[in-house]
C-alpha positions in Angstrom: -4.0 -6.5 19.8 -6.6 -3.7 20.1 -9.1 -3.9 17.2 -11.7 -1.5 18.7 -10.3 1.7 17.0 -12.3 3.9 19.2 -11.2 7.3 20.1 -13.4 7.7 23.2 -11.4 8.0 26.3 -14.1 6.6 28.6 -14.1 3.0 27.4 -11.8 0.2 28.2 -9.5 -1.4 25.6 -10.9 -4.6 24.1 -8.4 -7.4 23.5 -8.9 -10.3 21.3 -8.3 -13.9 22.6 -4.8 -15.2 22.2 -6.0 -18.2 20.1 -7.6 -15.8 17.6 -4.5 -13.6 17.4 -2.4 -16.7 16.7 -4.8 -17.9 14.1 -4.8 -14.4 12.4 -1.0 -14.3 12.3 -0.9 -17.8 10.9 -3.3 -16.9 8.1 -1.4 -13.8 7.2 1.9 -15.7 7.1 0.5 -18.4 4.9 -1.0 -15.8 2.5 2.3 -13.9 2.3 4.2 -17.1 1.6 1.7 -18.4 -1.1 2.9 -18.8 -4.6 0.6 -16.0 -5.8 1.9 -13.5 -3.3 5.5 -14.4 -4.1 4.8 -14.0 -7.8 3.1 -10.7 -7.3 6.1 -9.5 -5.3 8.5 -10.4 -8.1 6.2 -8.7 -10.7 6.2 -5.5 -8.6 10.0 -5.4 -8.6 10.3 -6.1 -12.3 9.9 -2.5 -13.3 12.9 -0.2 -12.8 12.2 2.3 -10.0 14.2 5.0 -11.7 11.8 5.2 -14.6 8.7 5.3 -12.3 9.9 7.9 -9.9 11.9 10.1 -12.4 10.3 10.0 -15.8 12.2 11.6 -18.7 9.6 14.3 -19.3 9.6 15.3 -15.6 5.9 14.7 -14.8 4.0 11.7 -13.7 1.4 12.4 -16.4 2.8 14.4 -19.3 -0.5 15.1 -20.9 -2.0 16.6 -17.8 1.2 18.6 -17.1 1.0 20.0 -20.7 -2.6 20.9 -20.3 -2.0 22.6 -16.9 1.0 24.6 -18.1 -0.4 25.3 -21.6 -2.2 28.5 -20.5 1.1 30.3 -20.1 1.7 30.1 -23.9 -1.5 31.9 -24.8 
């Protein structure tokens, strides 16, 4: 895993030690499987996607859309 994020072409790639990589994967897996993460995942799916991505009024923010298009009526 390369964590250097350098765009210079003249440097060599820095790899992290295998033990550290395994430790990081283990920590990420335990965090993802924690009760808090699982509950947050269920909360995120509780809202219907249709209502979020296709609101009845046709805009993500109806007040702003009205303000932006209101100049046409004047």
